[in-house]
C-alpha positions as CSV (number, residue, x, y, z in Angstrom):
1,M,-96.5,72.9,-53.5
2,L,-94.0,69.8,-51.0
3,K,-97.3,70.3,-48.7
4,E,-100.2,69.0,-51.5
5,A,-97.8,66.0,-52.6
6,L,-98.2,64.9,-49.2
7,K,-101.3,65.2,-49.1
8,I,-102.0,62.9,-52.2
9,V,-99.6,60.3,-51.1
10,R,-102.1,60.3,-47.6
11,P,-98.9,59.3,-45.5
12,Q,-101.3,58.7,-42.2
13,Q,-102.9,55.6,-44.8
14,W,-99.8,53.8,-44.1
15,V,-100.5,51.9,-41.2
16,K,-102.7,50.0,-43.4
17,N,-99.7,47.7,-44.5
18,L,-98.4,47.5,-41.3
19,F,-100.1,44.3,-42.1
20,V,-97.0,43.0,-43.7
21,F,-94.9,42.6,-40.1
22,L,-97.9,40.0,-39.0
23,P,-96.4,37.2,-40.1
24,L,-93.2,37.9,-37.7
25,F,-95.0,38.3,-34.5
26,F,-96.7,35.6,-35.3
27,D,-94.0,33.0,-35.9
28,K,-92.2,34.9,-32.5
29,H,-89.0,37.2,-35.4
30,L,-90.4,40.6,-34.9
31,F,-87.2,41.1,-33.0
32,E,-84.9,39.2,-34.6
33,I,-82.8,41.4,-37.3
34,E,-82.4,39.2,-40.2
35,Y,-86.0,38.8,-40.7
36,L,-86.9,42.2,-40.0
37,L,-85.4,43.7,-42.3
38,P,-86.3,42.3,-45.7
39,T,-89.9,43.0,-44.4
40,I,-89.2,46.7,-44.0
41,V,-87.9,46.6,-47.4
42,V,-91.5,45.2,-48.3
43,F,-93.3,47.5,-45.9
44,V,-92.0,50.8,-48.0
45,A,-92.6,48.9,-51.2
46,F,-96.5,48.8,-50.1
47,C,-96.8,52.1,-48.5
48,A,-95.0,53.7,-52.0
49,I,-97.4,52.0,-54.3
50,S,-100.3,52.1,-52.2
51,S,-99.6,55.9,-52.1
52,S,-99.4,55.3,-56.0
53,I,-103.3,54.2,-56.1
54,Y,-104.5,57.2,-53.9
55,C,-103.5,59.4,-56.4
56,L,-104.8,57.6,-59.1
57,N,-107.8,57.1,-57.8
58,D,-107.9,61.1,-56.7
59,I,-107.6,61.2,-60.5
60,F,-110.6,59.3,-61.2
61,D,-112.7,60.7,-58.4
62,V,-112.0,64.6,-58.9
63,E,-115.6,65.2,-60.7
64,S,-116.9,64.2,-57.6
65,D,-114.6,65.3,-54.8
66,R,-115.0,68.5,-56.1
67,V,-119.0,68.7,-54.6
68,H,-118.2,66.4,-51.1
69,L,-117.8,69.5,-48.3
70,Q,-114.3,67.0,-47.2
71,K,-113.1,65.4,-50.3
72,R,-113.0,69.1,-52.2
73,E,-110.2,70.0,-50.5
74,R,-108.5,67.2,-51.3
75,P,-105.2,68.5,-54.1
76,I,-106.5,67.7,-57.3
77,A,-109.9,68.9,-56.5
78,S,-109.4,71.6,-55.0
79,G,-106.7,72.6,-58.0
80,K,-103.8,73.0,-55.0
81,I,-102.3,69.7,-58.3
82,S,-103.1,69.4,-61.5
83,K,-103.8,65.6,-62.5
84,Q,-101.0,65.9,-65.0
85,T,-98.7,66.3,-61.7
86,A,-100.9,63.5,-59.6
87,Y,-99.6,61.4,-62.5
88,I,-95.9,62.8,-62.4
89,I,-96.7,61.7,-58.1
90,M,-97.8,58.1,-59.2
91,I,-95.0,57.5,-61.2
92,I,-92.9,58.0,-58.9
93,C,-94.8,56.2,-56.5
94,A,-94.6,53.1,-58.3
95,T,-90.7,53.3,-59.8
96,V,-90.0,54.1,-55.8
97,S,-92.2,50.4,-55.0
98,A,-90.2,49.1,-57.9
99,I,-87.3,49.9,-56.8
100,S,-87.8,48.7,-53.1
101,I,-88.8,45.0,-54.7
102,I,-85.1,44.7,-57.2
103,I,-82.9,46.1,-54.1
104,G,-84.2,44.1,-51.6
105,D,-81.9,41.7,-49.0
106,F,-84.6,39.3,-49.3
107,S,-81.6,36.8,-48.1
108,L,-83.6,34.4,-45.5
109,G,-85.7,32.7,-49.1
110,G,-88.2,35.3,-49.9
111,N,-88.4,35.0,-54.0
112,K,-88.2,38.7,-55.5
113,S,-90.0,37.7,-58.7
114,I,-92.8,36.2,-56.2
115,L,-92.9,39.0,-54.2
116,G,-93.1,41.1,-57.3
117,I,-96.3,39.8,-58.3
118,I,-98.0,40.4,-55.7
119,I,-97.2,43.6,-55.6
120,L,-97.5,43.8,-59.3
121,A,-101.4,42.7,-58.4
122,Y,-102.3,44.1,-55.9
123,F,-101.8,47.3,-58.1
124,L,-103.4,45.7,-61.2
125,M,-106.0,44.5,-59.0
126,N,-106.8,48.7,-57.2
127,I,-106.1,49.9,-60.6
128,A,-109.6,47.9,-62.0
129,Y,-110.9,49.6,-58.7
130,C,-110.3,52.8,-59.4
131,I,-111.2,52.2,-63.0
132,G,-114.5,50.7,-61.8
133,L,-114.6,48.0,-59.8
134,K,-115.5,50.4,-56.7
135,N,-119.3,50.8,-57.9
136,K,-119.5,47.2,-57.9
137,A,-121.5,46.2,-54.5
138,I,-119.9,43.8,-53.0
139,V,-117.2,43.4,-54.9
140,D,-115.5,46.9,-53.9
141,I,-115.5,45.6,-49.7
142,I,-114.0,41.9,-51.2
143,I,-111.1,43.8,-53.2
144,I,-110.0,45.5,-50.5
145,A,-110.0,42.9,-47.5
146,I,-107.7,40.8,-50.6
147,G,-105.4,43.4,-50.7
148,F,-104.5,43.6,-46.6
149,V,-104.3,39.5,-47.4
150,L,-102.2,40.2,-49.9
151,R,-100.0,42.7,-47.2
152,V,-99.4,39.7,-45.2
153,L,-98.9,37.0,-47.6
154,A,-96.2,39.4,-49.4
155,G,-94.7,39.5,-45.4
156,G,-95.0,35.9,-45.0
157,F,-92.5,35.3,-48.5
158,A,-90.7,38.5,-47.6
159,S,-89.1,36.7,-44.3
160,G,-89.2,32.9,-45.8
161,I,-92.2,32.4,-42.9
162,W,-94.8,30.2,-42.8
163,L,-98.3,31.4,-42.8
164,S,-101.2,29.8,-41.0
165,Q,-104.0,29.1,-42.8
166,W,-106.3,31.0,-40.1
167,I,-103.9,34.5,-40.2
168,I,-105.1,34.3,-43.8
169,L,-108.4,33.7,-43.2
170,M,-108.6,36.6,-39.9
171,T,-107.0,39.3,-42.3
172,F,-109.1,38.8,-44.5
173,L,-112.1,39.1,-41.9
174,L,-111.2,41.4,-40.3
175,S,-110.9,44.2,-43.6
176,L,-113.8,42.6,-44.6
177,F,-115.6,44.5,-41.4
178,L,-113.9,47.1,-41.5
179,A,-115.1,47.5,-44.9
180,L,-118.5,47.0,-44.0
181,A,-118.6,49.4,-41.6
182,K,-116.9,52.3,-43.8
183,R,-120.1,51.9,-46.6
184,R,-122.8,52.3,-43.2
185,D,-121.2,55.3,-42.9
186,D,-121.5,56.2,-46.9
187,V,-125.0,55.3,-46.8
188,L,-125.6,57.5,-44.0
189,L,-124.3,60.1,-44.7
190,F,-126.7,59.8,-48.7
191,Q,-129.8,59.2,-46.2
192,E,-129.3,62.7,-44.9
193,T,-127.5,64.8,-47.2
194,G,-128.2,62.6,-51.0
195,E,-124.9,62.9,-51.0
196,K,-123.3,60.7,-53.0
197,T,-119.4,60.1,-51.4
198,R,-119.4,56.9,-54.5
199,K,-121.6,55.8,-56.6
200,N,-122.7,52.1,-55.7
201,V,-123.9,53.7,-52.5
202,D,-127.8,52.9,-52.7
203,T,-126.7,49.3,-53.9
204,Y,-126.3,48.8,-50.0
205,N,-128.9,49.6,-47.7
206,T,-128.6,50.0,-43.6
207,P,-130.7,46.5,-43.2
208,F,-128.4,44.7,-45.7
209,L,-125.2,46.6,-43.5
210,N,-126.0,46.2,-40.4
211,A,-126.7,41.9,-40.7
212,A,-123.3,41.5,-42.7
213,I,-122.0,43.9,-40.0
214,S,-122.6,41.9,-38.0
215,I,-122.1,38.2,-39.2
216,V,-118.6,39.4,-40.1
217,G,-117.7,40.5,-36.7
218,S,-119.6,37.7,-35.1
219,V,-117.4,34.7,-37.5
220,T,-113.8,36.2,-37.1
221,L,-114.1,36.9,-33.3
222,V,-114.5,33.0,-33.4
223,S,-112.5,32.4,-36.2
224,Y,-110.0,33.8,-33.2
225,I,-110.8,31.3,-30.8
226,M,-110.4,28.8,-32.9
227,Y,-107.0,30.0,-34.1
228,T,-106.1,30.5,-29.8
229,L,-107.3,27.2,-29.0
230,S,-106.7,25.2,-32.6
231,P,-103.5,21.7,-31.7
232,E,-101.3,23.3,-34.2
233,V,-101.2,26.7,-33.3
234,T,-101.0,25.8,-28.8
235,E,-98.1,23.6,-29.9
236,R,-96.0,25.1,-32.2
237,F,-95.6,28.3,-29.0
238,G,-96.0,26.0,-26.7
239,S,-99.0,27.1,-24.4
240,Q,-101.9,26.3,-23.9
241,N,-102.9,30.3,-22.8
242,L,-103.5,32.0,-25.8
243,Y,-107.2,32.0,-25.4
244,L,-106.8,34.4,-22.9
245,T,-106.3,37.5,-25.5
246,S,-109.7,36.7,-27.0
247,G,-111.1,39.5,-24.4
248,F,-109.1,42.2,-25.9
249,V,-110.6,41.2,-29.3
250,L,-114.0,41.0,-28.2
251,A,-113.5,44.4,-26.7
252,A,-112.6,45.9,-29.4
253,I,-114.8,45.2,-32.2
254,M,-117.7,45.7,-29.5
255,R,-116.0,49.1,-29.9
256,Y,-116.3,49.3,-33.2
257,I,-119.4,48.0,-33.8
258,Q,-120.6,50.8,-30.7
259,I,-118.6,53.3,-33.2
260,T,-121.0,52.1,-36.4
261,F,-124.0,51.5,-35.4
262,V,-125.2,54.5,-32.3
263,D,-122.2,56.7,-32.4
264,E,-122.9,56.4,-36.7
265,N,-119.1,57.1,-36.9
266,S,-117.4,55.0,-38.6
267,G,-116.1,55.9,-42.2
268,N,-112.8,56.1,-41.7
269,P,-111.2,53.8,-40.1
270,T,-107.6,54.8,-39.7
271,R,-108.6,57.6,-38.1
272,I,-110.8,56.0,-35.5
273,L,-107.6,53.5,-35.1
274,L,-105.4,56.9,-34.1
275,H,-107.6,58.8,-32.2
276,D,-109.8,56.2,-30.3
277,R,-108.5,55.3,-27.2
278,F,-110.7,52.2,-25.7
279,I,-109.7,50.4,-29.4
280,Q,-106.0,51.6,-28.8
281,T,-106.2,50.7,-25.4
282,C,-107.7,47.0,-26.9
283,I,-104.7,47.0,-29.4
284,I,-101.9,47.9,-26.9
285,G,-103.5,45.5,-24.0
286,W,-103.8,42.8,-27.1
287,L,-101.0,42.4,-28.7
288,L,-98.7,42.8,-24.5
289,S,-101.1,39.9,-23.4
290,F,-100.1,37.8,-26.7
291,G,-96.3,38.8,-27.0
292,I,-96.0,37.8,-23.2
293,I,-97.4,34.3,-23.7
294,I,-95.3,33.4,-27.0
295,Y,-92.2,35.6,-26.1
296,L,-91.9,34.9,-23.2
């Protein structure tokens, strides 16, 4: 039972919630405990609330999951966990998230009420997504991207760090890029097997997604380069060399496009992040180079 409960809350997906730490990294406070502690609390809150949404999603998708080659092994679809149990797990996760916000120490000016509103907005938005918005083309991927923006905003409010508009924009664009690649994988599966992984899969097609991925990927890279060259950023970090980190961003985006267009295997961004050595190398290289420039 415990093993199945862990499956339904999808702890492997918690890596997405690391976005709450971006404000600390970009503001040179990543290793300062007074900034780190409240952000960890928000990370826990987002892990819990996102897990509650995964439970709800599996409850609503149980019938379609049962005819899916891979998703039919999910706890509810396989019959190992009942819908009633899933609802209980969902409520527990949502409660843990709320408690984290209530008892968390936001001594650096982070506002509990604002953080509560952000978490609640994320929760309600994703309920609407599960109920029906995920079947609306373009709206579905925009909601996913907004979810990542809310994570970054929560990290900023928790630590009391001002967020650059560039960070918000790049978070939104990168999330949109990954969501588009995932949709392309869904379309290819539908074209090859006739299997609909989601109801709106036939409202997309590969020419549209190819163009959208190329556009959003390009805009993401340009936005990052403009960020590294913007006067406010170079003055804030006291360095003109941030543009040197753009090479790692370009390489990572090109690799992901290769996985999407050549390997045609972009259906699980989290799995790619956890297993693709090239992208992991790019991320480590970017973190080290950016960190050296702004911290040393």
